[in-house]
N, C-alpha and C positions, 0 to 999 in steps of 0.2 A: 452306934453309930451306924446305919446302910452304907452296903454299898450299889452304886448305881453306874452302868453296862449306857453309852450310849456310842453313834456312831462321832467321828468325824471325816472332812476330804484329811486327804496327808498332809494336803498345808497347812492348812491348820494346823490338824499337831505338829508338824515342824513349827510353825512358829512358837503354837504354845509353850516347844519342848526349848524352846530359846530365849521366848519372855522370863520361866522360870529360870534358867539356866541367868539371865543375865539382871534378874532381883533376889540369885542365890535360895529357892526357892524351891520345893519338886512341882512340878504340874497338880499332882491334887490340893494341897496345898494355894496354890496361883485359882485350881479352880474354888477350892473353896472359900478363899476373899472374897473375892469377885461375887458367886451368889450370896454370904450374906449383907455386901451391898447394893447386890437390885433389893434381896430385902428389903432390907431398910429404906429402899429408894422408893419400895411401895407399901410398904409402912406409912411413910409421911406422905408418901401422896393416898391413902388410904383414910388415912387421917382429917385432913386435909376438907375432903370429902365431908368425911360427917358433917365441919364444923362450918362449912358451908348449908351443910344443911339447914342445920338449930338456924342462921343466919338468915335464912331466906322470907319474907317479908318483914323482913327488921327490918327494909332500906330506908322510912324515914326516920322510922325512931337512932339511930345511928344518925343521920348526918345533924340532926338535932341532937345528939347528943355530943361533936364534934365541932359547932355552932355553937351551944355554953360550953364545950374548953380552950378553943380561938378567939370566942370575942370577948 
């Protein structure tokens, strides 16, 4: 496990502490969970972009298959 140090304004730090307290977790746990969500969203977006790249120049074929499926 790694340690990370970064700077926050006092206002943001206080809000984080309050949010963590409301959720009955530590600030560390709150940030860890938040980063996990952020990374999952990034991974999903990256997979989406990879799939888009695979489908480039395939629009006519895709529309043809769609027409066959519904027609």
